DRENGUZA-587563 format. One record per residue (C-alpha): x, y, z; residue in three letters. Coordinates in pm, whole numbers, plus 32768, in hexadecimal, padded with zeros to 4 digits. Layout:
BEGIN
XYZAla/...
//
This chain:
BEGIN
5D84DC7CB097Met/5CADDC8AAF5BLeu/5B89DB71AF4BThr/5A93DB44AE56Thr/59F6D9E8ADD2Pro/5AD5D9E9ACABAsp/5C13D9F9AD44Phe/5CEDD9F8AEA6Thr/5E20DAE7AEE8Glu/5F10D9CBAF61Ile/5F66DA2EB0CEThr/5FAED9B0B219Pro/5E46D97BB283Thr/5DB1D95AB14BAla/5CB2D840B100Asp/5DC4D76AAFF5Ile/5D5AD622AFF1Lys/5E35D506AF07Ala/5CC3D458AED1Thr/5C33D5C2AE2FArg/5D7DD67BAD99His/5E67D57CAD4AGly/5FD1D506ADECSer/6063D636AD95Arg/5F7FD70FAE2EAla/5FA0D689AF4FLys/6129D658AF49Cys/614DD7BDAF2DLeu/6066D831B035Gln/615FD746B138Arg/626CD7FBB0A2Leu/61C9D957B0FFVal/617CD8BFB24EArg/630BD886B264Leu/635AD9F0B213Asp/641DD990B0DDLeu/6405DAADAFC3Pro/62F5DA17AF01Val/6285DB0EADE3Pro/612DDBB1AE0ALeu/602EDA66ADADSer/5EB7DA2AAD82Val/5E0FD8F8AD4BAla/5CF7D8A9AC71Leu/5C3CD76EACDAPro/5BB7D62EAC1DPhe/5A6DD6C0ABE4Asp/5AE1D80FAB6EThr/5BB6D74EAA69Val/5A84D673AA0AArg/59ADD7E1A9C1Ser/5AE5D825A8FFIle/5B12D70AA836Ala/597BD753A7DCLys/59ADD8D4A785Gly/5929D95AA8D2Lys/5A97DA3DA937Leu/5AACDAAFAA86Pro/5AB4DC32AB38Asn/5BF2DC81AA55Met/5BE2DDE5AACDGln/5C2BDD87AC2EAla/5D03DC77ABFALeu/5E00DD55AB0DMet/5DC9DE5AAC3FGly/5E7CDD81AD26Val/5F9ADDA1AC5DPhe/5F81DF1CAC24Gly/5FC2DFB5AAC8Asp/60CDDF61A9FFGly/6130DE44AABBAla/6187DCEAA9E7Leu/611FDBC0AA73Val/612BDA21AA08Ser/6038D927AA39Val/6089D7CAAAA9Arg/5F9FD69CAAC9Ser/5F3ED5E6AC05Ser/5EC0D474ABFASer/5E4DD3FFAD20Gln/5F6CD324ACFCAla/60CAD36CAC46Ala/60E3D22BABA9Asp/5F87D280AAD0Trp/6061D39EAA29Gly/5F98D4B3A986Gly/5FE6D5A6A85EPro/614DD667A877Gly/617FD792A909Thr/615DD8F7A878Val/6251DA26A8D3Leu/6249DB80A89AAsn/60CDDBC3A891Ile/607EDD32A84CGly/61D6DD5FA78EMet/6163DE6CA644Asn/61EFDFABA5B3Asp/61D9E077A6CEAla/6266DF7AA7F2Val/6393DF28A6E3Ala/63E9E0B3A6CCAla/63C3E0DBA852Arg/64D4DF89A87BLeu/65C8E02CA761Ala/65F2E141A868Glu/6618E094A975Thr/66C6DF3EA8F5His/6763DF91A7B1Gly/66CFDF65A65AGln/6765DDFFA63DAsp/66B2DD7DA76EAla/6563DE37A703Ala/657CDD91A5C0Asp/65CEDC2EA638Ala/64B0DC4AA735Leu/6395DCDFA611Tyr/6412DBCCA51FLeu/63F7DA95A60FSer/627DDB16A63BPhe/621CDB36A519Ile/62A6D9E8A4BCLys/6229D947A5AAAla/60CFD9CEA585Tyr/60AED978A421Ala/6120D832A45AVal/609DD7BEA58DAsp/5F59D881A5E2Val/5EEDD8B3A431Leu/5FAED78DA3B7Arg/603CD819A285Leu/6145D770A1E2Asp/62A4D766A2CDGlu/6376D7A8A15BAsp/62E6D8E6A124Ile/63A7D96CA22DPhe/64CBD8A6A257Asp/65E1D962A166Glu/6693DA93A24DPro/65A5DBB3A231Ile/6532DCEDA316Thr/63EDDD36A3C0Pro/6390DE1CA29FArg/63A6DD16A17FLeu/6304DC12A282Ala/61EDDCE0A294Lys/61B1DD05A123Ser/61E2DB89A116Tyr/60B7DB4FA227Phe/5FE8DC79A14DGlu/5FE7DBA3A026Asp/5F9FDA4AA0ACGlu/5E7DDAD1A18DThr/5E20DC24A0D1Glu/5E24DC9DA1FEGlu/5F14DD95A29APro/5FEBDD01A3C5Phe/5F1FDD6FA50EPro/5F7CDE92A5D2Gln/5E64DE82A6DAAsp/5EEEDD5DA7DDPro/5DA8DD34A859Gly/5D8EDCBBA6E8Val/5E98DBF1A737Gln/5E71DB51A85CLeu/5D28DADDA806Thr/5D80DA3EA6F2Glu/5E94D983A79BVal/5DB4D909A871Leu/5C99D8AEA77AArg/5DB3D7EBA6C1Ser/5E45D71DA818Met/5CEAD6E9A893Ala/5C65D648A723Arg/5DE4D590A732Ala/5D5FD4C8A853Trp/5C30D478A7E1Glu/5CD9D3F6A68FGly/5C9CD275A636Thr/5E29D237A64EThr/5E70D2D1A78DAla/5D84D203A83FArg/5DBED0E6A7DELeu/5F24D13CA836Leu/5ECDD197A978Arg/5DE9D05EA99FGln/5EF8CF89A96AAla/5FB6D017AAA3Gln/5E74CFBAAB92Gly/5DB1D0E3AB43Ala/5C23D0D8AB41Pro/5B87D101AA27Ala/5AF5D25BAAB7Asp/5C28D2FBAB4EAla/5C31D475AB7EGly/5D3DD575AB0BLeu/5DA7D674ABDBGly/5E41D7CAAB69Leu/5F71D886ABF6Val/5F7DD9DAAB6CVal/60D5DA96AC2FGln/618EDBE3AC06Gln/62DCDBBCAB3CMet/6460DBD1ABB1Ala/64D3DC1FAA9BLeu/6617DB81AAA5Gly/66ADDC55A99BIle/6742DDADA9F4Gly/6861DE7CAA88Gln/6944DDBAAB82Gly/692EDC28ABD6Ile/67DDDBCEAB2DSer/6789DA89AAB5Gly/66CED954AB0CSer/6701D7EFAB36Gly/6698D6C4AC2EVal/673AD607AD5BMet/671CD4A7AE0BGln/67A2D43AAF43Phe/67B0D2CCAED9Val/6859D1EBADAFSer/6739D18DACDCAla/67D1D03DAC8BGln/6814CFE0ADDDThr/673AD0B8AEC8Gly/6896D117AF90Lys/68D9D268B027Pro/6955D34FAF09Gln/6917D490AEBCVal/68C6D492AD16Thr/687CD5CDAC5BGly/689BD6B8AB1BArg/689CD81BAAEFTyr/6866D8C0A9CBLeu/68E3DA58A9DCPro/67E4DB27A932Gln/66E0DA33A91FGly/6588D99BA998Gln/64A3D878A9EEGly/653CD736A9F2Arg/662FD769A8A3Ala/6761D753A96AAla/6738D5BBA982Leu/6735D5B4A7F2Asp/6849D6D7A7B5Glu/6988D696A759Gln/6A01D7ABA7F4Asn/697FD784A920Ala/6A40D78AAA5DGln/6A70D6D2ABA2Phe/69BFD757ACBEVal/6AADD6CDADDEGlu/6C1FD6F5ADA1Ser/6CBAD62DACCEAsp/6E2AD5BFAC4BAla/6D56D55AAAC1Arg/6CCAD6C2AA9FGly/6C69D822AAFFPro/6B6ED7F9AC0EAla/6A97D925AC9ALeu/6AF9D8E7ADBFGlu/6C71D967AD67Asp/6BC0DAB3ACFDAla/6AA1DABCAE26Cys/6AAFD9EDAF12Pro/69AEDA92B00ALys/688BDA3FAF32Pro/68FDD8AAAF3BVal/692CD8AEB0A4Ala/67C9D91BB0C4Ala/675BD7E2AFB1Leu/67F1D6FDB0B2Arg/672FD778B1E0Glu/6632D775B104Ala/6645D626B0A5Gly/667DD5D8B232Ala/6554D656B272Leu/6447D5BFB174Ile/64F8D458B1A2Arg/64ACD488B32CThr/635CD547B309Arg/62E3D4C5B1C9Leu/6379D35AB1EEArg/63D7D327B0B1Glu/6501D352AFC7Glu/649ED455AEDDLeu/6531D52AADB3Gln/6561D698ADEBIle/6500D788ACA8Glu/659ED8D2ACCFPhe/65EFDA0EAC46Thr/66E8DB1BAC81Leu/66A8DC84AC5FMet/67DFDD46ACB1Asn/683FDC57AD9EGly/66F6DC60AE1FGlu/666ADAD4AE79Leu/6526DA91AE04Phe/64BED916AE37Ile/637FD8D7AD2ELeu/6313D78BAD67Asp/638DD654AE02Ala/6333D508AD95Val/6386D3A4ADEBArg/64E8D326AD4BCys/651BD263AC22Pro/659AD102ACC1Arg/65F0CFD5AC6FSer/654ECE6DAD14Gly/6695CE72ADDEGln/669BCFE0AE41Ala/64EFCFB2AE53Glu/6539CEB3AF76Val/6666CF58AFF0Ala/65C5D084B03DIle/64D9D009B0E4Ala/6566CF4CB1DFVal/664ED06AB22AAla/6534D139B259Leu/64ABD016B36FAla/65ECCFECB41DGlu/6612D178B43CAsp/64C7D16AB4E8Gly/6443D243B3DBVal/6329D14DB388Ile/62E7D00BB428Ser/634BCE9DB3B6Lys/61EACE48B34CSer/61F2CFA2B26EGlu/6329CF68B1DFAla/627CCE0AB171Met/6141CEA1B0E6Leu/6216CF90B02CArg/62B7CE85AF22Ile/61D2CE0AAE2FPro/6230CC48AE33Pro/6290CC44ACD8Phe/63A5CD4AAD15Thr/6459CC2DAD7BLeu/6478CB85AC3FAsn/6549CC80ABEFGln/665DCC19AD0FLeu/6640CACFACCBLeu/66CBCAAFAB62His/67B5CB86AA96Arg/670DCC84A9CFGln/675DCD62A8A6Val/67C3CEACA8F8Asn/66BDCF88A8A8Pro/67A3D0ADA859Lys/6869CFFCA77BAla/6817CFFFA5FCPro/6777CEDEA570Arg/6714CE24A3EAAsp/65BDCD60A43DMet/657ECC78A33FLeu/6423CC0AA3C0Thr/632CCBCBA4F0Arg/628BCAD6A592Gly/61EECA85A6BBIle/62B0CAB1A7F3Ala/62BEC93DA879Ala/63D7C95BA95BAla/64A3CA7FA9E5Pro/6601CAE4A9BCGly/66BACAEEA8A1Ala/67EDCA22A806Ala/68E5CA66A6E3Thr/697EC91AA61EGly/6998C862A4EBLys/6873C800A40EIle/681DC671A44DVal/66F8C586A3ABPhe/6740C46FA44CThr/6755C3C8A5E6Ser/6885C326A559Glu/6917C47BA4F2Ala/68FCC4FEA5FCAla/698DC403A6DFGln/6AACC402A5EBAla/6A9FC572A601Ala/6AC8C57CA7A0Ala/6BE0C468A787Ala/6CA9C568A6F0Gln/6C67C67FA7D4Gly/6B7FC75EA6D8Asp/6A32C7F4A729Ala/6912C7B5A63CCys/67D3C7DFA60EIle/66F4C6D3A5AELeu/65CEC71FA49FVal/64C4C62DA461Arg/635AC632A3D1Arg/6315C59AA4FDAsp/637FC4DFA61EThr/632DC37DA6AASer/63BAC2ACA7C7Pro/64CFC225A6C3Glu/655AC385A6CCAsp/65A4C37CA83EIle/6741C330A85CArg/6748C46FA740Gly/667BC532A828Met/6771C511A92FHis/6892C528A83CAla/6818C683A7B3Ala/6820C7F9A82BGln/66D8C809A7C7Ala/65A7C7BCA706Ile/650BC837A5B6Leu/63D4C783A522Thr/631CC7FCA3F6Glu/61B8C755A495Arg/6123C735A5DEGly/60D9C836A6E4Gly/60E7C865A893Met/60BCC708A8E5Thr/6136C65BA7C9Ser/6240C551A7E7His/6381C639A79BAla/62CEC766A884Ala/629DC673A9B4Val/640AC5A0A983Ile/64A2C6F0A99EAla/63FBC790AA94Arg/6453C67AAB82Gly/65C5C65EAAFBLeu/65D5C7DFAB17Gly/6612C810A99ELeu/65BAC937A8E2Pro/64B4C8C7A7D1Cys/63DEC999A6BCVal/62F8C89EA628Ser/61E1C8E0A52DGly/62BCC994A44BAla/61F4C94CA31EThr/62C0CA4CA221Arg/63B3C957A248Leu/6407C875A10BGln/64C3C758A1A9Leu/6570C633A0CDAsn/6601C551A19ESer/6654C468A067Arg/672CC5879FCFLys/6755C5F6A134Lys/672DC744A0F2Thr/6624C880A1AALeu/6585C992A0C4Thr/64E3CADFA12FVal/63FFCB69A02BPro/64D8CC929FCAGly/661FCC31A06BArg/674CCB3CA009Lys/6740C9EBA038Val/67F8C939A165Phe/6886C820A146His/68F9C72AA265Glu/6A08C802A31CGly/69B2C936A2CFAsp/697DCA01A441Val/6828CA7AA4D1Ile/67A2CB05A609Thr/6656CAA4A6B8Val/65B3CB88A7ABAsp/649DCADEA85AGly/644BCBF2A91FSer/63DFCCA9A7CESer/639CCBAEA6F4Gly/646ECC38A5D3Glu/6588CB71A4FBVal/66B2CC47A4D3Leu/67DBCC1EA3C7Ala/691CCBF2A463Gly/69ADCC4AA5BDThr/68E4CD00A6CCAla/6993CDB7A7D1Glu/68E6CD1AA927Met/68C5CD7FAA9DIle/690ECC3EAB99Glu/682BCBC2AC83Pro/6836CC5AADD7Ala/67BBCB54AEEBLeu/68A2CBB8B030Gly/6855CCF7B116Gly/6704CD94B0FBAla/664DCC85B02EPhe/66ADCB9BB14CAla/663ECC63B267Thr/64E3CC97B1A8Leu/64EFCB18B181Met/6505CAF8B2F8Lys/63D0CBE9B356Trp/6307CB5BB25AAla/633DC9F2B2F8Asp/62F5CAA2B41BGlu/61A7CB33B3BCAla/6104CA33B2C5Arg/6024C94CB336Asp/600EC804B236Ile/6121C733B1DCGly/61F8C779B08EIle/6256C61CAFF2Arg/633FC61DAEBFAla/6305C524AD90Asn/644EC47CAD65Ala/648BC33BAC86Asp/6626C33CACB3Thr/672DC389ADCEArg/6777C4B4AD07Glu/6628C54CAD08Asp/65F1C4E0AE8FAla/6757C5A2AEC8Glu/66C9C6B8AE33Ala/655CC68CAEE5Ala/664CC662B032Gln/670DC7D4AFFDArg/65C7C89DB029Phe/653BC7C0B129Gly/641EC704B0DFVal/633DC614B1BEAsp/6383C4F6B0FFGly/6337C46FAF9AIle/61C6C464AF23Gly/61F1C3D1ADF7Leu/6333C2EBAD43Cys/62C5C271AC0EArg/6391C113ABF1Thr/6378C0E1AA6AGlu/646DC204AA5BHis/653DC13AAAECMet/6559BFFEA9E4Phe/65CAC0D9A8DEPhe/675BC0A8A91DAsp/67D0BFD5A7CFPro/6829BE95A8B3Ile/66C9BEA5A94DArg/6626BEF4A7FBLeu/6686BDBEA77AThr/661CBCE8A899Val/64D3BDB3A881Met/64C7BD5BA723Arg/64EFBBEEA766Glu/63F6BBD5A868Met/6304BC8EA774Ile/632DBBB2A651Phe/6324BA7DA772Ala/61E0B982A6EDGlu/6212B88CA80EGlu/61DBB8F5A989Pro/6339B855A9DEGly/63D3B913A8D1Asp/6392BA5EA96AArg/63ADB9E9AAD5Thr/6507B9C8AA4FAla/6529BB20A9C1Ala/647BBBA7AAD1Leu/6554BB0CABBBAsp/6699BBA6AB09Arg/660BBD0DAB5CLeu/65F4BCF2ACDALeu/6700BD51AD53Pro/6718BE8BAC6DMet/65B5BEE8ACDFGln/660EBE9CAE7DArg/6764BF60AE5ALys/6695C08DADD8Asp/65C7C064AEEDPhe/66B3C038AFF4Thr/679FC168AF7BGlu/6662C230AF8DLeu/65E9C19FB0DBPhe/6709C1E8B185Lys/6731C34DB0A1Leu/65DAC3A3B14AMet/6659C32DB299Gln/651AC2CEB32EGly/6426C3D7B26AGln/62FBC31FB1E4Pro/631AC2AFB058Val/6237C265AF87Cys/624FC18CAE5CIle/6177C15AAD5CArg/614CC013ACE0Leu/61A2BFCEAB62Phe/60AAC0BEAA7BAsp/60DEC0C6A916Pro/6087BFFFA803Pro/619BBEF2A7CBLeu/61BABF47A652His/626DC091A6B6Glu/6395BFEEA6F1Phe/63B2BF55A587Leu/6483BFCBA475Pro/63A5C088A363Thr/64D4C0CAA26BGlu/6591BFF3A192Arg/66E3BFFFA23DAsp/662DBFC2A378Gly/658BBE96A2ECIle/6697BDF8A265Arg/6766BE39A3B8Ala/665EBD97A451Met/6645BC6CA39EAla/67C1BC14A3B2Glu/67D3BC39A50EAla/66A1BB39A528Met/6705BA66A411Asp/65D3BAA0A366Met/6584BB0FA1F3Ser/653FBC57A1B6Val/6405BC17A0EESer/6396BB5FA24AArg/6407BC55A323Val/635ABD6CA277Ala/6200BC8CA224Ser/61F3BC51A3A8Arg/6233BDC3A404Ile/610CBDFDA2FBGlu/603EBD22A3CFSer/604DBDE7A50CMet/6012BF2FA46FGln/5EC7BFC0A515Glu/5DD4C0C3A485Phe/5DB3C18DA5B4Asn/5EF0C0F1A682Pro/5E8FC208A78DMet/5D2BC179A7AELeu/5DB9C024A7ABGly/5E63BEEFA850Met/5F42BFCCA901Arg/5F5CC029AAA6Gly/5E94BF1DAB66Val/5E0BBE6DAA4BArg/5F60BE00A9E8Leu/5FA3BDA7AB64Gly/5E66BCCBAB65Ile/5EB2BC28A9F8Thr/6012BBFAAA2DVal/6039BBE4ABA1Pro/61ABBB75ABA8Glu/6224BCE6AB5FIle/6149BD5BAC97Tyr/61E8BC2FAD46Asp/6362BC87AD21Met/633BBE11AD7DGln/6270BDACAEB4Ala/63A5BCB5AEEEArg/64C0BD9CAEA8Ala/6407BEB0AF88Ile/63F5BDBBB0D4Phe/6525BD60B08FGlu/65B4BEC1B049Ala/6512BF19B1A4Thr/65B4BE33B273Ile/66F2BE8AB1E1Ala/66D7C002B200Ala/661FBFD5B367Ser/675ABF38B40CAsp/6821C02BB4BEGly/6756C13FB427Gly/65FEC1C9B46AAla/64CAC0BCB448Pro/645DC0DDB2D4Val/62EBC0B2B297Val/62BBC0BBB135Pro/6181C13AB090Glu/610CC054AF7BIle/6027C107AE74Met/5F74C058AD85Ile/5F33C100AC2EPro/5DDFC15CAB60Leu/5CF4C0ADAC5AVal/5B60C0B3ABD0Ser/5AE6BF9DACDFAla/5AB9BF2AAE1BArg/5B4EBDBCAD77Arg/5C61BE2BAD06Glu/5CFFBEABAE52Val/5C73BD5EAEF6Glu/5D56BC82ADE9Leu/5E93BD55ADE3Val/5E8ABD90AF5DLys/5E74BBEDAFABAla/5F9ABBC7AEDBArg/6061BCDDAF7DVal/5FFBBC56B0D7Asp/607FBB18B07FAla/61BABB6CAFF6Val/61EDBC46B131Ala/61BCBB0FB1E5Ala/6283BA1FB144Ala/639CBB4AB14BVal/6360BB22B2EAArg/6388B9D9B2E8Ala/64BEB9C6B20BGlu/6573BAD8B2D2Thr/64D5BAB2B42FGly/64A2BC0FB442Val/638ABCC9B46CAla/631DBE2BB3C8Phe/61E9BECCB37EAsp/618CBF5FB247Tyr/603FC039B1EBArg/5F84C00CB08CLeu/5ED7C125AFD0Gly/5E5FC184AEA3Val/5E80C281AD8CMet/5D18C333AD2DVal/5D2BC348ABC0Glu/5BEEC2E7AB26Thr/5AB6C3A2AB7APro/59FEC26CABD9Arg/5B0FC20BACCCAla/5AA7C398AD8BAla/595BC341AD67Leu/5999C217ADF3Arg/5A88C265AF06Ala/59DDC1F2B03CGly/59DBC063AFEDGlu/5B1FC09AAF43Ile/5BB6C139B0ABAla/5B2AC002B14EGlu/5C76BF4DB0D4Ser/5D76C07AB0D3Ser/5E50C142B1C7Ala/5E3DC263B0A5Phe/5DCBC31FAF9BLeu/5E8AC3DCAECESer/5DD7C4B8ADBFPhe/5E95C492AC80Gly/5DEBC5E1ABCBThr/5EC3C5B7AA9EAsn/5E42C4A0AA31Asp/5CC8C4CFAAE7Leu/5CBAC629AA29Thr/5D07C563A8E7Gln/5C0AC46EA908Met/5B0CC58DA9A5Thr/5B25C652A87CTyr/5B54C556A787Gly/5C95C60AA71ALeu/5DDDC586A6B7Ser/5EDCC676A780Arg/5FEEC65DA672Asp/5F10C686A548Asp/5E17C7D2A609Ala/5F43C8E1A5BAGly/5ED9C8FAA472Arg/5D81C964A492Phe/5D94C9EAA604Met/5DF9CB32A5FBSer/5CDACB78A504Ala/5BEBCAD7A5FCTyr/5C8ECBB4A734Val/5C68CCDBA65DHis/5B06CCC1A5EBGln/5A64CC64A77FGly/5A42CAFBA716Val/5B43CABAA86APhe/5B9DCBB2A942Pro/5CF0CB0EA950Glu/5DC0C9E8A8B3Asp/5D22C8EFA966Pro/5E80C831A974Phe/5F4AC96BAA02Gln/5E4EC9C8AB18Arg/5D7AC8AAABD6Leu/5C1CC8D2AB5BAsp/5B59C90AACC5Thr/59EFC8F9AC30Asp/5A0CC7BCAB47Gly/5B3DC70CABACVal/5B02C79BAD17Gly/59D4C71AAD7FGlu/5A40C5D9AD0FLeu/5B52C601AE0CLeu/5A90C680AF13Leu/598CC549AEFALeu/5AA4C45DAEDAGly/5B18C52DB01DAla/59FEC4F2B0CEGlu/5984C380B092Arg/5AC8C31AB0E5Gly/5AD2C3D5B230Arg/5987C369B273Ala/59BFC1DEB237Ala/5B27C202B313Arg/5B41C339B3AAPro/5CE6C321B3F9Glu/5D23C326B272Leu/5E24C3EDB1DAVal/5DD7C4C0B0CCLeu/5EB3C57BAFC1Ser/5EE9C605AE6DLeu/6012C581ADB0Cys/5FEDC5EAAC80Gly/60ABC702ABAFGlu/5F98C823AC0FHis/5FF0C7ADADA5Gly/611EC8B2AD8DGly/6048C9E5ACFFHis/5FA8CABCAE24Pro/5E44CAA5ADB4Asp/5E66C911ADEASer/5F16C933AF59Ile/5DDACA29AFA1Ala/5CCFC92DAF4APhe/5DA9C828AFDFSer/5D8BC8CAB161Arg/5C45C91EB11EThr/5BBAC7D3B0A6Ala/5CB3C721B1BFGly/5DC2C67CB126Phe/5ED5C636B1EFAsp/5FD7C666B0FATyr/6041C6BCAF80Val/6153C63EAE7BSer/61EDC6F2AD91Cys/634FC6F1ACB7Ser/6483C736AD91Pro/64B6C869AD13Phe/634FC903AD30Arg/636AC8B9AEB6Val/63FACA0CAF31Pro/62BFCAA4AE6CVal/6197C999AEF9Ala/6285C9E1B050Lys/6247CB4FB04ELeu/60F0CB73AFBEAla/607CCA8BB0D9Ala/6147CB60B1E6Ala/604DCC8BB159Gln/5F30CBB7B13CLeu/5F72CB7FB2C5Ser/5FB9CCD5B32DVal/5E85CD86B259Gln/5DB7CC98B31EAsp/5E39CD17B47CLys/5E0FCE6EB42EGlu/5CB1CE56B3DBLeu/5BE2CF0DB4D4Pro/
//
């Protein structure tokens, strides 16, 4: 074995480490240890490659001496993690006039010319960065060398040492380039990530007899189920078989010619190698191989490409077969991968005609006809037509249309805008902040600069996983929730040590949450129950009432509707905790803003249009999100909370009759002071006493606070004295801590993140430093005043792995998130628990 400080020959006993030489070098050593036919290979460690980038070369004479005179070699990149990428492979280094003449004698002139020409092109374009067009036309090696000399004013290098030197230098410098650095950092690589290089003796794949190259894997890239998939290119090199139209199958196949038909022995050897690799390397790998006159060489084995569905199926199968443990199977799956299983996705291999791109606000994809109003969406749904609701932005008034649509597209907003939050709760794809859209709601047109004008009824596709908006219909992949996914969720439930609840406002939300196996409902936003057309009319009558008696009369009509909502919810959850947030939004959100809506309201209330418009205008606030909403509304218009409390308690009695006892959790929103809690608590207690007296039925309930203001977090100790629980609503808490509107921040947030003002968008990932400090202070002070206090996080951050890690550390009892984020949260929680147990 030849060993120098600059490089190491890959042998069974060599000191090859993924952290020093990269994952490819380490994998090749493992293949060698399995006695598989791997060509002679040498690994250059990270330090050597960094030195090459700075102009200091390794001992090239010693390196070339490993392979001997006249040998052809390839150079492959070897980053520490395969996902971090690296420069592409360069083949046939060492090819020159003398070698070409020798190969012409042994392999034929055509084969020699093909190898030589391939190397000249690769060296010119990939190494020296010459214009690719120069070498595109059919040419001979002699002409290619002539073109090379014209461009570089130097003859094509004949010295293999010079060729290898330039290849190593080019690949090392490419790794250090800005573009490459940004791409790998996007994959989670640290800024100082190193690159290793592997120099490997060529197995040509071109010659007499059965010669060629191919790739082979043993599971379906889409489903992860056992399936031999491979392509073989006779007289070919590298991974060209994957793209070449004339490539054959590897295994016998009725659809066309296959390598196995002509040469079954190497195919059988590949199957044996695949089974051995799966067991010993504990992974499903794709094998790159070459045949030379029927002799098999395995050049590389990489993690086979796979969809999210396949990712889960492969990990679960490996665990069920005893190859890896259940814990390792869970740790192998990035939590957000599960989004691909929960929703329809655009087939990544299908063609797509992208119109524009926005923020990928809610995962999944859907195709439908464009509609511009909620009424149009409901009409389309009634006729059985799939539709996409397109709005400048959405408001609570659009909730019925959002339920009717297949996807939502908005010109404004971000990850935590109204459209994004509701879409994730409904499991609908959503693209928000598509600022290049030109929306004309009056003419009902949608324009993308440089494209045709789209009208209502035209078909588009919204891809909420990528943020892309596509013209026409796109080919879809259906979700897969059974089998391996169900097994994975079972393992996650067994492993996790923090509760996972769902944000659910409707029966449909709760049913979706139950399908994913939640520990209860952590946030039920009652205001979304009022946007049914019948209820909305009554709600508006209540808002317009000038006398308490008139207001009470309207609320009495809403009471049975609310009671029915809560009864259904309690029965569906079968005794699991349900946390109901009392009415939160400002009242003006329930009032129409457009002329037609104002006229319809005037007719319904037997009032003049001018009077209705005047009253609506008088109720507008300069900053409604910081105005009379939440507990402030409950204190100034207490009849609303009285009605809701009565509805909750009467539903509790109804749902507990013959079923599991219900203990509702009532949450007061937007609290800032202890006295607010005391005032609301007194009225809720009074309503409870009245219902007990009227019915003769005893019941329990728990009253708590949604901590959404910085002051509530700071004064959590005194607030906790009147509260059974504190649930931190991080959406509003982030807004108020930063002084940012979550609906408008998307306009400049990318610039802020790019320039390092914020490490991440704080509405997408919880700011554990600033907002997190408020959470920790609130938790500490609340529990100091009331040790049995239940703590939770119920904002949209609740389903993010970082937030779950923070919540576990802070001692929270549970997190709550949108129903379709529940599987992501459960897997993340399980991974954190497993990692903690594995720490020494």
